[in-house]
C-alpha positions as CSV (number, residue, x, y, z in Angstrom):
1,X,150.2,118.5,10.8
2,X,151.6,118.1,7.3
3,X,155.0,116.5,6.8
4,X,156.4,117.1,3.3
5,X,158.5,114.5,1.6
6,X,161.5,116.8,1.4
7,X,161.6,117.4,5.1
8,X,161.5,113.6,5.8
9,X,164.2,113.1,3.3
10,X,166.2,115.9,4.8
11,X,165.9,114.3,8.3
12,X,167.0,111.0,6.9
13,X,170.0,112.6,5.2
14,X,170.9,114.3,8.5
15,X,170.8,111.0,10.3
16,X,173.0,109.4,7.7
17,X,175.5,112.3,8.1
18,X,175.4,112.0,11.8
19,X,176.2,108.3,11.7
20,X,179.1,108.9,9.3
21,X,180.5,111.6,11.5
22,X,180.3,109.3,14.6
23,X,182.0,106.5,12.7
24,X,184.8,108.8,11.6
25,X,185.2,110.1,15.2
26,X,185.4,106.5,16.5
27,X,188.1,105.6,13.9
28,X,190.1,108.8,14.8
29,X,189.9,108.0,18.5
30,X,191.1,104.4,17.9
31,X,194.0,105.7,15.7
32,X,195.0,108.2,18.4
33,X,194.8,105.5,21.1
34,X,197.0,103.2,19.1
35,X,199.5,106.1,18.6
36,X,199.5,106.9,22.3
37,X,200.1,103.2,23.2
38,X,203.1,103.1,20.8
39,X,204.5,106.3,22.4
40,X,204.1,104.9,25.9
41,X,205.7,101.6,25.0
42,X,208.6,103.2,23.3
43,X,209.3,105.4,26.3
44,X,209.3,102.6,28.8
45,X,212.8,101.6,29.9
46,X,213.9,98.2,28.7
47,X,215.2,95.8,31.3
48,X,218.9,94.9,31.1
49,X,220.1,91.5,32.2
50,X,218.1,90.4,35.3
51,X,217.1,94.0,36.1
52,X,213.4,94.2,36.9
53,X,213.1,90.5,37.7
54,X,212.4,89.4,41.2
55,X,213.4,85.9,42.0
56,X,212.2,84.2,45.2
57,X,215.1,82.2,46.5
58,X,213.4,81.0,49.7
59,X,211.7,77.6,49.4
């Protein structure tokens, strides 16, 4: 079995490309997650006065 230098180099280049693609996909997923959280937080109703607060008055 003969492995030429160019095929080994090609495999190394392919691995490097795969790693870069995976890193870019991770960054994109993180950015989309942050955007989604901003959207969710902006859509949540804001409490007014004491609305939404439960105060236990029994001792």
